[in-house]
C-alpha positions as CSV (number, residue, x, y, z in Angstrom):
1,X,116.0,115.7,62.2
2,X,119.5,116.0,64.2
3,X,118.1,119.1,66.3
4,X,114.8,117.2,67.1
5,X,116.7,114.0,68.3
6,X,118.9,116.6,70.4
7,X,115.8,118.0,72.1
8,X,114.3,114.6,72.8
9,X,117.7,113.2,74.0
10,X,118.2,116.2,76.4
11,X,114.5,115.7,77.7
12,X,115.1,112.0,78.2
13,X,118.5,112.3,79.8
14,X,117.4,115.0,82.1
15,X,114.6,112.9,83.6
16,X,116.6,109.8,83.8
17,X,119.4,111.3,85.8
18,X,116.9,112.8,88.3
19,X,115.1,111.0,91.2
20,X,111.7,112.2,90.5
21,X,111.0,110.0,87.4
22,X,112.3,107.0,88.8
23,X,110.3,107.4,91.8
24,X,107.2,108.0,89.8
25,X,107.8,105.1,87.6
26,X,108.8,102.5,90.3
27,X,106.5,103.7,93.0
28,X,103.5,101.6,91.7
29,X,105.7,98.5,91.4
30,X,107.1,99.2,95.0
31,X,103.7,99.6,96.3
32,X,102.3,96.3,94.7
33,X,105.3,94.4,96.3
34,X,104.7,96.0,99.7
35,X,101.1,95.3,99.8
36,X,101.7,91.8,98.6
37,X,104.2,91.4,101.1
38,X,102.1,92.6,104.0
39,X,99.2,90.5,102.9
40,X,101.5,87.4,102.6
41,X,102.9,88.1,106.1
42,X,99.5,88.6,107.7
43,X,98.2,85.6,106.0
44,X,101.2,83.5,106.9
45,X,101.2,84.4,110.6
46,X,97.4,84.7,111.2
47,X,95.9,81.8,113.3
48,X,92.2,80.6,112.6
49,X,89.7,81.5,115.3
50,X,89.5,78.6,117.7
51,X,85.9,77.7,118.9
52,X,85.4,75.1,121.5
53,X,82.3,73.1,121.0
54,X,80.0,71.7,123.8
55,X,77.6,69.5,121.9
56,X,76.8,65.8,121.2
57,X,79.5,63.7,119.5
58,X,77.7,63.8,116.0
59,X,77.2,67.4,115.9
60,X,81.1,68.3,117.0
61,X,82.0,65.7,114.4
62,X,80.0,67.4,111.6
63,X,81.4,70.9,112.8
64,X,84.9,69.7,112.6
65,X,84.6,68.8,109.0
66,X,83.8,72.6,108.5
67,X,87.5,73.5,109.7
68,X,89.2,75.8,107.4
69,X,92.0,78.5,107.6
70,X,89.7,81.2,109.2
71,X,87.8,79.0,111.7
72,X,88.5,76.0,113.8
73,X,86.0,73.9,115.8
74,X,87.4,71.9,118.8
75,X,85.2,69.6,120.9
76,X,85.3,69.9,124.8
77,X,83.6,67.7,127.4
78,X,81.6,70.4,129.3
79,X,81.2,74.0,129.6
80,X,83.2,74.4,132.6
81,X,86.2,73.2,130.4
82,X,85.3,75.6,127.7
83,X,85.1,78.3,130.2
84,X,88.5,77.6,131.4
85,X,89.9,77.6,127.9
86,X,88.3,81.0,127.3
87,X,89.6,82.4,130.6
88,X,93.1,81.3,129.7
89,X,92.7,82.8,126.1
90,X,93.2,79.2,124.6
91,X,89.9,79.8,122.7
92,X,88.3,82.7,121.0
93,X,84.8,81.5,121.5
94,X,82.7,78.6,123.1
95,X,79.6,77.3,121.2
96,X,77.0,75.4,123.4
97,X,74.7,73.3,121.2
98,X,71.6,71.7,122.8
99,X,70.1,70.7,119.6
100,X,70.9,71.8,116.0
101,X,67.9,74.4,116.2
102,X,69.2,75.9,119.2
103,X,72.8,77.0,120.1
104,X,74.5,79.8,122.1
105,X,77.9,81.3,121.3
106,X,80.2,83.0,123.8
107,X,82.9,85.3,122.2
108,X,85.9,86.7,124.1
109,X,86.2,90.4,123.6
110,X,90.1,90.2,122.9
111,X,89.8,87.2,120.7
112,X,89.9,86.7,116.9
113,X,87.0,87.4,114.9
114,X,84.4,84.6,114.6
115,X,82.2,84.4,111.5
116,X,78.6,83.8,112.9
117,X,77.4,83.4,109.4
118,X,79.5,80.5,108.7
119,X,78.7,79.0,111.9
120,X,75.0,79.4,111.5
121,X,75.1,78.1,108.0
122,X,77.0,74.9,109.4
123,X,74.2,74.2,112.0
124,X,71.4,75.0,109.5
125,X,72.7,72.1,107.4
126,X,72.9,69.9,110.3
127,X,69.4,71.0,111.3
128,X,68.1,70.1,107.8
129,X,69.6,66.8,107.8
130,X,68.2,65.8,111.2
131,X,64.9,66.9,110.1
132,X,64.8,65.1,107.1
133,X,66.2,62.0,108.9
134,X,63.2,62.4,111.3
135,X,60.8,62.6,108.5
136,X,62.1,59.5,106.8
137,X,63.7,61.1,103.6
138,X,66.3,59.5,101.9
139,X,69.6,61.3,100.8
140,X,68.3,61.2,97.1
141,X,65.1,63.1,98.4
142,X,66.9,65.4,100.5
143,X,69.3,66.3,97.6
144,X,66.4,67.1,95.4
145,X,64.9,69.3,98.0
146,X,68.0,71.2,98.6
147,X,69.0,71.4,94.8
148,X,69.8,75.1,93.9
149,X,68.2,76.3,90.7
150,X,70.5,76.9,87.9
151,X,70.3,80.3,86.2
152,X,72.0,80.9,83.2
153,X,72.9,84.6,82.5
154,X,73.2,86.1,78.9
155,X,74.4,89.8,78.2
156,X,72.6,91.3,75.5
157,X,72.6,94.6,73.3
158,X,70.1,96.0,70.8
159,X,70.8,97.3,67.3
160,X,69.3,100.5,65.9
161,X,66.7,98.6,64.4
162,X,65.8,96.7,67.8
163,X,67.2,93.4,67.1
164,X,68.6,91.7,70.4
165,X,72.1,90.5,70.0
166,X,74.0,88.4,72.7
167,X,77.3,89.7,74.0
168,X,79.9,88.1,76.2
169,X,78.5,87.9,79.7
170,X,80.4,89.8,82.4
171,X,79.7,89.8,86.2
172,X,79.1,93.1,87.9
173,X,82.5,92.5,89.7
174,X,84.2,92.3,86.4
175,X,82.6,95.4,85.2
176,X,83.7,97.2,88.2
177,X,87.2,96.0,87.8
178,X,87.3,96.8,84.1
179,X,86.2,100.4,84.7
180,X,88.3,101.0,87.5
181,X,91.7,99.6,86.3
182,X,91.3,101.4,82.9
183,X,90.3,104.6,84.2
184,X,93.0,104.6,86.9
185,X,95.9,103.7,84.6
186,X,94.9,106.3,82.1
187,X,94.7,109.2,84.9
188,X,98.0,108.2,86.5
189,X,99.9,108.3,83.2
190,X,98.1,111.3,82.0
191,X,98.9,113.4,85.1
192,X,102.5,112.2,85.5
193,X,103.6,113.1,82.1
194,X,101.5,116.1,81.5
195,X,103.3,117.4,84.7
196,X,106.7,116.7,83.4
197,X,106.4,118.4,79.9
198,X,104.5,121.4,81.4
199,X,107.2,121.9,84.1
200,X,109.8,121.5,81.4
201,X,108.6,124.2,79.4
202,X,107.7,126.5,82.2
203,X,111.3,126.0,83.9
204,X,113.1,127.1,80.7
205,X,110.7,130.3,80.2
206,X,111.3,131.2,83.7
207,X,115.2,131.0,83.3
208,X,115.0,132.8,80.2
209,X,117.1,129.9,78.7
210,X,114.5,129.6,75.9
211,X,115.9,133.0,74.2
212,X,119.3,131.4,73.7
213,X,117.8,128.1,72.4
214,X,115.7,129.4,69.9
215,X,118.4,131.4,68.2
216,X,119.7,127.9,66.8
217,X,116.5,125.9,67.0
218,X,112.9,126.6,65.5
219,X,110.1,126.7,68.1
220,X,108.3,123.9,66.2
221,X,111.3,121.7,66.4
222,X,111.7,122.3,70.1
223,X,108.0,121.5,70.5
224,X,107.9,118.2,68.7
225,X,111.4,117.3,70.3
226,X,109.9,117.8,73.8
227,X,106.8,115.6,72.9
228,X,109.2,112.9,71.6
229,X,111.3,113.0,74.6
230,X,108.4,112.6,76.9
231,X,107.1,109.8,74.6
232,X,110.4,108.1,75.0
233,X,110.2,108.3,78.8
234,X,106.6,106.6,78.4
235,X,107.8,104.0,76.4
236,X,110.7,103.2,78.9
237,X,108.3,103.0,81.7
238,X,105.9,100.8,79.9
239,X,108.9,98.3,79.0
240,X,109.8,98.3,82.7
241,X,106.1,97.3,83.5
242,X,106.2,94.8,80.8
243,X,109.4,93.1,81.9
244,X,108.0,92.8,85.5
245,X,104.8,91.5,84.4
246,X,106.3,88.8,82.3
247,X,108.5,87.9,85.2
248,X,105.6,87.7,87.6
249,X,103.6,85.6,84.8
250,X,106.4,83.1,84.4
251,X,106.9,82.8,88.3
252,X,103.0,82.9,89.0
253,X,103.1,79.4,90.2
254,X,105.9,80.2,92.8
255,X,104.3,83.3,94.2
256,X,101.0,82.6,96.0
257,X,99.7,86.2,96.1
258,X,100.4,86.5,92.2
259,X,98.8,83.0,91.6
260,X,95.6,84.0,93.7
261,X,95.2,87.4,91.9
262,X,95.5,85.7,88.4
263,X,92.9,83.0,89.5
264,X,90.5,85.6,90.3
265,X,90.1,86.9,86.9
266,X,88.1,85.1,84.1
267,X,90.4,85.8,81.2
268,X,88.0,84.5,78.8
269,X,85.6,87.3,79.4
270,X,88.1,90.1,78.9
271,X,89.2,89.2,75.2
272,X,91.7,90.5,72.8
273,X,89.7,93.2,71.3
274,X,89.3,94.9,74.7
275,X,93.0,94.8,75.3
276,X,93.7,96.2,71.8
277,X,91.2,98.9,72.1
278,X,92.4,99.9,75.5
279,X,96.0,100.1,74.3
280,X,95.1,102.2,71.3
281,X,93.0,104.6,73.3
282,X,95.9,104.6,75.9
283,X,98.4,105.7,73.4
284,X,96.0,108.4,72.0
285,X,95.1,109.7,75.4
286,X,98.8,110.0,76.5
287,X,99.7,111.8,73.3
288,X,96.7,114.1,73.4
289,X,97.2,115.2,77.0
290,X,101.1,115.6,76.6
291,X,100.3,118.1,73.5
292,X,97.8,119.9,75.6
293,X,100.2,120.2,78.6
294,X,103.0,121.4,76.3
295,X,100.7,123.9,74.9
296,X,99.4,125.2,78.3
297,X,103.1,125.2,79.7
298,X,104.0,127.7,76.9
299,X,101.2,129.9,78.1
300,X,102.7,130.6,81.5
301,X,105.6,133.0,82.4
302,X,107.6,131.0,84.7
303,X,108.0,127.7,86.9
304,X,105.9,129.1,89.7
305,X,102.8,129.3,87.4
306,X,103.2,125.7,86.0
307,X,100.4,124.5,88.4
308,X,98.1,127.0,86.3
309,X,99.3,125.2,83.2
310,X,98.1,121.9,84.5
311,X,94.7,123.0,85.6
312,X,92.9,122.4,82.1
313,X,94.7,119.3,81.8
314,X,93.7,118.0,85.3
315,X,89.9,119.2,84.8
316,X,89.6,117.2,81.5
317,X,91.3,114.2,83.0
318,X,89.1,114.2,86.2
319,X,85.9,114.6,84.2
320,X,87.0,111.7,82.1
321,X,88.2,109.5,84.9
322,X,85.1,109.7,87.1
323,X,83.0,109.2,84.1
324,X,84.9,105.9,83.3
325,X,84.3,104.8,87.0
326,X,80.3,105.3,86.5
327,X,80.2,103.3,83.3
328,X,79.5,100.2,85.1
329,X,76.0,101.4,86.3
330,X,75.3,104.2,83.9
331,X,74.6,104.2,80.3
332,X,72.7,107.3,79.7
333,X,73.1,110.0,76.9
334,X,75.9,112.0,78.9
335,X,78.1,109.2,79.3
336,X,77.4,107.9,75.6
337,X,78.3,111.5,74.3
338,X,81.6,111.7,76.4
339,X,82.9,108.4,74.8
340,X,83.1,110.5,71.5
341,X,84.5,113.7,72.7
342,X,88.1,113.9,72.3
343,X,90.3,114.0,75.7
344,X,87.5,112.2,77.4
345,X,86.9,109.4,75.0
346,X,90.3,107.7,75.7
347,X,89.1,107.3,79.4
348,X,85.4,106.6,78.8
349,X,85.1,104.5,75.6
350,X,87.3,101.5,76.7
351,X,85.3,101.3,80.0
352,X,82.0,101.2,78.0
353,X,83.4,98.7,75.6
354,X,84.7,96.7,78.3
355,X,81.4,96.2,80.1
356,X,79.6,95.5,76.7
357,X,77.7,98.8,76.5
358,X,79.0,99.4,72.8
359,X,80.3,97.2,70.1
360,X,83.5,97.3,68.1
361,X,82.0,99.5,65.5
362,X,81.2,102.6,67.8
363,X,84.6,102.1,69.5
364,X,86.6,102.3,66.3
365,X,84.5,105.3,65.3
366,X,85.7,106.9,68.4
367,X,89.2,106.1,67.6
368,X,88.9,107.5,64.3
369,X,87.4,110.9,65.7
370,X,90.2,111.0,68.4
371,X,93.0,110.4,65.9
372,X,91.7,113.2,63.4
373,X,91.3,115.6,66.3
374,X,94.6,114.8,67.5
375,X,96.3,115.6,64.3
376,X,94.3,118.9,64.0
377,X,94.9,119.9,67.7
378,X,98.7,119.1,67.4
379,X,99.1,121.6,64.5
380,X,97.2,124.1,66.5
381,X,99.1,123.5,69.7
382,X,102.3,124.0,67.6
383,X,101.2,127.5,66.6
384,X,100.2,128.4,69.9
385,X,103.5,127.2,71.5
386,X,105.6,129.2,68.7
387,X,103.6,132.2,69.4
388,X,104.0,132.2,73.3
389,X,107.3,130.3,73.9
390,X,109.0,133.9,74.2
391,X,106.1,135.8,75.7
392,X,106.2,136.5,79.2
393,X,102.5,137.5,80.2
394,X,101.6,137.7,83.9
395,X,97.9,137.6,83.2
396,X,97.4,133.9,83.3
397,X,97.0,131.3,80.8
398,X,93.6,132.1,79.4
399,X,94.7,135.8,78.8
400,X,97.7,134.4,76.9
401,X,95.6,132.1,74.9
402,X,93.3,134.8,74.0
403,X,96.3,136.8,72.8
404,X,97.8,133.8,70.9
405,X,94.4,133.3,69.0
406,X,94.5,137.2,67.9
407,X,98.0,136.8,66.7
408,X,97.0,133.6,64.7
409,X,94.1,135.3,63.1
410,X,96.2,138.3,62.2
411,X,98.6,135.9,60.4
């Protein structure tokens, strides 16, 4: 146990003392702060598009009630006055309204963007009101005429017996958000920590330092020590993110960008079951790909070949990532099968569960399959690591793997 902790501590300290891990861990946070700052600056310094209006007083008064942060309507007495403001760049556009059914908009080429759809909608409402008044309709009658039908949406699933069951309804936008966020976070962490452990092992093999280390430490101890050290790095990064998230949550009312972002989510539709399933698959996926990267790292001869070690990891992760992105619009047999295949299921199943394609039972079955496979695969990877950590083959990782399988069968 002391030697195991020694290896894990060495991996942890080495990365904490370097710049690359901190850059990797803090870059998403810095990017979020930078994007939020740019968005806040642009929103705080941008001015609404100014549209001068040449129209009868009732129309200009009604349009002024439509003023918002994006578009502002200002009445002028004549077209000549409006042209002067356009020429002097005091206005971005001029709207000339003869009747509510006929209008002309003049836009300055170098002016701010004017939403014609918003303007058309405002004039259409005024035209409807004018026609209703000419027909002698009351406000109550007009309200009934313009009432929007209420449509209630229910998401359903079907059991094997054909029985229909209601599920939590989610909008298409929420489906896309869930699929994208789950897939991206998994892919980002898998690539980062797979690269760390593969490079760690390949570097030690290339420098021949492994020969000195393994005099005092068993290969299996070194294998699990490196995985434990990388897991500690992952836990530290998650802790940093958790602290930052908690701080943003407590200060959400003081930070407009954070408040607006949080208000855009319907938290009731996400549910704790989805959060827990995502966390479980996240941990299983990280450990699975870390073990795979460690095994592949032992199959190369030096640090220059570390990229080869990451190819299987990268390929599997890319397949799972793109499959998770397509779950919102696809539920065929291919995607369904992928959600039970180890290495792919941690990326695909949380997305399918989040959009309501599967219930809790199949998700837990996928968890059980992934855990069972992870235990068996870890033992296999440990033996491959022990067979290859002192082998310097120049034939590539697949040739080295075939040689390892031959040695394992001989034993």
